[in-house]
Backbone as JSON Lines, residues from 0, in Angstrom:
{"i":0,"aa":"M","n":[112.65,88.47,110.49],"ca":[114.08,88.03,109.78],"c":[114.63,87.53,109.93]}
{"i":1,"aa":"S","n":[114.83,86.05,108.57],"ca":[115.87,84.56,109.05],"c":[117.69,84.92,108.54]}
{"i":2,"aa":"E","n":[118.0,85.46,108.16],"ca":[118.91,85.91,108.06],"c":[119.51,87.72,108.28]}
{"i":3,"aa":"Q","n":[121.02,87.43,108.86],"ca":[121.22,88.75,108.49],"c":[121.67,90.24,107.34]}
{"i":4,"aa":"L","n":[120.86,91.21,107.79],"ca":[120.05,92.48,106.47],"c":[121.89,92.62,106.57]}
{"i":5,"aa":"T","n":[122.21,92.96,105.93],"ca":[123.68,94.18,105.88],"c":[123.44,95.96,106.4]}
{"i":6,"aa":"P","n":[123.69,96.34,106.79],"ca":[124.34,97.63,106.6],"c":[123.25,98.57,105.55]}
{"i":7,"aa":"A","n":[123.36,98.18,103.64],"ca":[121.89,98.56,102.36],"c":[121.12,98.21,102.9]}
{"i":8,"aa":"Q","n":[120.9,96.78,103.1],"ca":[119.83,96.28,102.49],"c":[118.49,96.54,104.16]}
{"i":9,"aa":"R","n":[119.3,96.84,104.78],"ca":[119.09,97.35,106.45],"c":[118.32,98.4,106.7]}
{"i":10,"aa":"A","n":[119.39,99.46,105.39],"ca":[118.44,100.48,104.87],"c":[117.34,101.05,103.84]}
{"i":11,"aa":"H","n":[117.38,100.32,103.43],"ca":[116.48,99.25,102.23],"c":[115.29,99.5,103.07]}
{"i":12,"aa":"A","n":[115.38,98.6,103.84],"ca":[114.31,97.72,104.55],"c":[113.58,99.12,104.88]}
{"i":13,"aa":"E","n":[114.67,100.05,105.97],"ca":[113.9,101.2,106.59],"c":[113.5,102.43,106.49]}
{"i":14,"aa":"N","n":[113.48,102.07,104.33],"ca":[113.26,103.37,103.68],"c":[111.11,102.71,103.46]}
{"i":15,"aa":"M","n":[111.78,101.54,103.39],"ca":[110.22,101.13,102.3],"c":[109.64,101.38,104.01]}
{"i":16,"aa":"R","n":[109.56,100.91,104.63],"ca":[108.9,101.14,105.57],"c":[108.45,102.02,105.87]}
{"i":17,"aa":"A","n":[109.96,103.14,106.07],"ca":[108.27,104.7,106.18],"c":[107.56,105.18,105.06]}
{"i":18,"aa":"A","n":[108.18,104.56,103.31],"ca":[107.46,105.8,102.73],"c":[106.42,104.56,102.78]}
{"i":19,"aa":"V","n":[106.15,103.61,102.32],"ca":[104.27,102.79,103.0],"c":[103.79,103.66,104.44]}
{"i":20,"aa":"H","n":[104.33,103.81,105.82],"ca":[103.77,104.5,106.68],"c":[103.49,105.18,105.89]}
{"i":21,"aa":"K","n":[103.95,106.64,105.93],"ca":[103.5,107.77,105.09],"c":[102.95,107.98,104.1]}
{"i":22,"aa":"H","n":[103.4,107.06,102.88],"ca":[101.99,107.6,101.57],"c":[101.28,106.88,101.68]}
{"i":23,"aa":"C","n":[100.83,104.84,102.73],"ca":[99.49,104.44,102.21],"c":[99.5,103.3,102.92]}
{"i":24,"aa":"P","n":[99.68,103.95,105.0],"ca":[98.97,103.26,105.39],"c":[97.85,101.97,105.63]}
{"i":25,"aa":"D","n":[97.11,102.3,105.05],"ca":[96.2,101.3,104.65],"c":[97.13,99.94,104.43]}
{"i":26,"aa":"L","n":[98.19,99.6,103.95],"ca":[98.73,98.23,103.59],"c":[99.06,97.14,104.16]}
{"i":27,"aa":"L","n":[99.51,98.81,105.19],"ca":[100.28,97.69,106.86],"c":[99.58,96.57,107.05]}
{"i":28,"aa":"P","n":[98.31,96.32,107.21],"ca":[97.75,95.05,108.2],"c":[98.27,93.46,106.71]}
{"i":29,"aa":"Q","n":[98.35,94.36,105.83],"ca":[98.4,93.66,104.42],"c":[100.29,92.21,104.31]}
{"i":30,"aa":"I","n":[100.29,93.77,104.42],"ca":[101.97,93.37,104.66],"c":[102.84,92.83,105.93]}
{"i":31,"aa":"R","n":[101.15,93.17,106.68],"ca":[102.24,91.84,108.34],"c":[101.42,90.55,107.92]}
{"i":32,"aa":"E","n":[100.07,91.08,107.46],"ca":[99.78,89.25,107.14],"c":[101.06,88.17,106.36]}
{"i":33,"aa":"L","n":[101.35,88.93,105.36],"ca":[102.37,87.87,104.32],"c":[103.99,88.33,104.26]}
{"i":34,"aa":"T","n":[103.9,88.76,105.97],"ca":[105.0,88.11,106.48],"c":[104.87,86.46,107.4]}
{"i":35,"aa":"Q","n":[103.69,87.69,108.23],"ca":[103.8,86.6,108.9],"c":[103.06,85.02,108.19]}
{"i":36,"aa":"L","n":[102.09,84.76,106.73],"ca":[101.8,83.53,106.43],"c":[103.8,83.03,105.92]}
{"i":37,"aa":"G","n":[104.65,83.85,105.93],"ca":[105.43,83.53,105.03],"c":[105.62,83.74,103.58]}
{"i":38,"aa":"L","n":[104.51,84.81,103.36],"ca":[105.09,85.01,101.41],"c":[105.71,85.95,101.8]}
{"i":39,"aa":"I","n":[105.78,87.02,102.65],"ca":[107.58,88.14,102.08],"c":[108.05,87.44,103.87]}
{"i":40,"aa":"D","n":[109.66,88.34,103.25],"ca":[110.83,88.15,104.28],"c":[110.34,88.74,104.98]}
{"i":41,"aa":"G","n":[109.75,89.71,104.18],"ca":[108.83,91.59,105.4],"c":[109.63,93.01,105.21]}
{"i":42,"aa":"W","n":[110.72,94.12,104.99],"ca":[110.35,94.82,104.47],"c":[111.42,94.71,103.12]}
{"i":43,"aa":"R","n":[112.11,94.01,103.17],"ca":[113.14,94.4,102.47],"c":[112.37,93.77,101.3]}
{"i":44,"aa":"N","n":[111.66,92.84,101.37],"ca":[110.43,92.23,100.12],"c":[109.88,93.79,99.25]}
{"i":45,"aa":"V","n":[110.11,95.24,99.52],"ca":[109.14,95.95,99.01],"c":[110.56,96.59,98.76]}
{"i":46,"aa":"T","n":[109.83,96.4,97.31],"ca":[111.55,96.84,96.15],"c":[111.25,98.01,95.99]}
{"i":47,"aa":"G","n":[110.3,99.15,95.76],"ca":[110.11,100.55,95.89],"c":[108.58,100.64,95.83]}
{"i":48,"aa":"V","n":[108.4,102.01,96.19],"ca":[107.64,102.77,96.17],"c":[107.73,103.91,95.45]}
{"i":49,"aa":"L","n":[106.76,104.1,94.47],"ca":[106.77,105.43,93.44],"c":[105.37,105.75,94.06]}
{"i":50,"aa":"V","n":[105.09,106.63,93.94],"ca":[104.23,107.96,94.5],"c":[104.07,109.07,93.24]}
{"i":51,"aa":"E","n":[103.2,109.07,92.55],"ca":[102.38,109.66,91.65],"c":[101.32,110.87,92.0]}
{"i":52,"aa":"G","n":[101.89,112.45,91.46],"ca":[100.43,112.81,91.71],"c":[101.6,113.92,91.81]}
{"i":53,"aa":"P","n":[100.08,115.16,91.78],"ca":[100.23,116.47,92.8],"c":[100.39,116.45,94.15]}
{"i":54,"aa":"P","n":[100.95,117.26,94.79],"ca":[101.01,116.95,96.43],"c":[99.98,116.72,97.58]}
{"i":55,"aa":"R","n":[98.69,117.16,96.53],"ca":[96.8,116.31,97.79],"c":[97.09,115.63,97.04]}
{"i":56,"aa":"P","n":[96.88,115.08,96.21],"ca":[96.35,113.98,96.53],"c":[96.9,112.58,95.85]}
{"i":57,"aa":"R","n":[97.76,111.95,96.36],"ca":[99.45,111.21,96.26],"c":[98.45,109.84,96.11]}
{"i":58,"aa":"K","n":[99.36,109.26,94.93],"ca":[98.39,107.76,95.06],"c":[99.94,106.92,95.12]}
{"i":59,"aa":"L","n":[99.63,106.03,95.49],"ca":[101.39,104.9,95.72],"c":[101.51,103.99,94.66]}
{"i":60,"aa":"V","n":[101.35,102.88,94.41],"ca":[102.14,102.78,92.86],"c":[102.26,101.28,93.43]}
{"i":61,"aa":"N","n":[103.59,101.53,93.46],"ca":[104.93,100.38,92.84],"c":[104.16,99.34,94.65]}
{"i":62,"aa":"V","n":[103.78,99.38,95.57],"ca":[104.1,98.29,96.87],"c":[103.71,97.1,96.66]}
{"i":63,"aa":"A","n":[101.96,97.21,95.76],"ca":[101.36,96.14,95.94],"c":[102.27,95.34,94.05]}
{"i":64,"aa":"V","n":[102.63,96.42,93.56],"ca":[103.6,95.4,92.0],"c":[104.91,93.91,92.83]}
{"i":65,"aa":"A","n":[105.73,95.29,93.89],"ca":[106.44,94.34,94.75],"c":[105.93,93.06,95.05]}
{"i":66,"aa":"L","n":[105.36,93.23,95.95],"ca":[104.83,92.68,96.73],"c":[104.39,90.3,96.06]}
{"i":67,"aa":"E","n":[103.51,91.2,95.4],"ca":[102.99,90.5,94.06],"c":[104.39,89.81,93.18]}
{"i":68,"aa":"N","n":[105.51,90.78,93.65],"ca":[106.44,89.43,92.34],"c":[106.98,88.43,94.4]}
{"i":69,"aa":"S","n":[107.41,89.06,95.13],"ca":[107.89,88.73,95.92],"c":[106.93,87.1,96.11]}
{"i":70,"aa":"L","n":[105.64,87.33,95.8],"ca":[105.0,86.32,96.25],"c":[105.5,85.23,95.63]}
{"i":71,"aa":"A","n":[105.28,85.78,94.31],"ca":[105.19,84.97,93.52],"c":[106.71,84.09,93.09]}
{"i":72,"aa":"L","n":[108.23,84.39,93.58],"ca":[109.5,84.43,93.57],"c":[108.24,82.73,94.47]}
{"i":73,"aa":"K","n":[108.2,83.38,96.43],"ca":[108.16,82.42,96.97],"c":[107.71,81.31,96.19]}
{"i":74,"aa":"M","n":[106.38,81.43,95.19],"ca":[105.7,80.66,94.91],"c":[106.87,79.27,94.5]}
{"i":75,"aa":"T","n":[107.29,79.81,93.59],"ca":[108.8,79.39,92.32],"c":[109.04,78.66,93.72]}
{"i":76,"aa":"R","n":[110.18,79.4,94.38],"ca":[110.81,78.27,95.57],"c":[110.14,77.26,95.97]}
{"i":77,"aa":"G","n":[108.74,77.04,96.15],"ca":[107.53,76.01,96.65],"c":[107.47,75.79,97.92]}
{"i":78,"aa":"K","n":[107.85,77.58,98.64],"ca":[106.94,77.39,99.42],"c":[105.45,78.51,98.91]}
{"i":79,"aa":"P","n":[104.74,77.32,99.68],"ca":[103.01,78.06,99.16],"c":[102.54,79.86,100.35]}
């Protein structure tokens, strides 16, 4: 991350990282790649993780949308 995070931003990023690791670890390679390509700044760009369904078959819904929104914002700022 290129800029310092506030304590609240750091806590949010840590919470998003923990949620993805717990509920949808198969997204980790994509998040890592997007970060390496400069398309997202890291975990702070994951704006929410919504887990739906009963405790057995959980489904991660919001991470992909958050990443798409971040990518769209980067593209409008002129970063490919």
